[in-house]
C-alpha positions as CSV (number, residue, x, y, z in Angstrom):
1,M,9.4,-0.4,11.1
2,I,9.1,2.4,8.5
3,I,6.8,5.3,9.3
4,P,3.5,4.9,7.4
5,V,3.0,7.2,4.5
6,R,-0.6,7.8,5.5
7,C,-2.5,7.7,8.8
8,F,-4.2,4.3,9.4
9,G,-7.4,5.9,10.6
10,C,-8.2,8.9,8.3
11,G,-5.7,8.6,5.4
12,K,-4.0,11.9,6.0
13,P,-0.4,12.0,4.7
14,I,1.9,11.9,7.7
15,G,5.1,10.2,6.4
16,N,6.6,13.6,5.5
17,L,6.3,14.9,9.0
18,W,8.2,12.2,10.8
19,E,11.7,13.6,10.4
20,E,10.7,17.1,11.5
21,Y,8.8,15.6,14.5
22,K,11.7,13.4,15.5
23,K,14.3,16.2,15.2
24,R,12.3,18.7,17.3
25,V,11.4,16.2,20.0
26,E,15.0,15.1,20.4
27,A,15.9,18.7,20.7
28,G,13.7,18.9,23.8
29,E,10.5,20.4,22.6
30,N,7.1,19.2,23.9
31,A,5.7,16.4,21.7
32,G,2.2,17.6,21.9
33,K,3.1,21.2,20.9
34,V,5.2,19.9,18.0
35,M,2.2,17.8,16.8
36,D,-0.1,20.8,17.0
37,E,2.3,22.9,15.0
38,L,2.8,20.2,12.3
39,G,-1.0,20.0,11.9
40,L,-1.6,16.6,13.6
41,E,-4.8,17.4,15.4
42,R,-6.7,14.1,15.1
43,Y,-6.2,11.3,17.6
44,C,-5.6,8.7,14.9
45,C,-2.8,10.7,13.4
46,R,-1.2,11.4,16.8
47,A,-1.4,7.7,17.7
48,T,0.2,6.7,14.5
49,I,3.1,9.0,15.1
50,L,3.5,8.2,18.8
51,G,3.1,4.5,18.3
52,H,5.8,4.3,15.6
53,A,9.0,2.7,16.7
54,D,11.9,3.6,14.5
55,M,13.5,0.1,14.0
56,L,15.2,0.8,10.6
57,P,18.7,1.5,12.1
58,E,18.5,-1.9,13.9
59,V,17.2,-3.9,11.0
60,T,19.9,-2.5,8.6
61,K,22.6,-4.1,10.7
62,F,21.7,-7.6,9.3
63,K,22.6,-9.0,6.0
64,K,20.1,-10.4,3.5
65,A,19.7,-14.2,3.4
C-alpha cells in the first residue's frame, strides 16, 4: 500500500525516491534509465520499486469503521 521506507532485501532507503520515480515514468521516461539515475542498481531495490502498487488513493475513499 505505502511505499516501503527501506528496501526489503538490503535495507537501502528508497521511500524518498518513489515520488521522483513515479513522476518521471508517467512523463514517458524509460523506467530502467530512471532507476539508474536515482541510484537503484541492486535487483532487490528495483524489485521493491517495480512491485509496489500505489493503493493509497483507492483506500482513502473508504471511511473508518
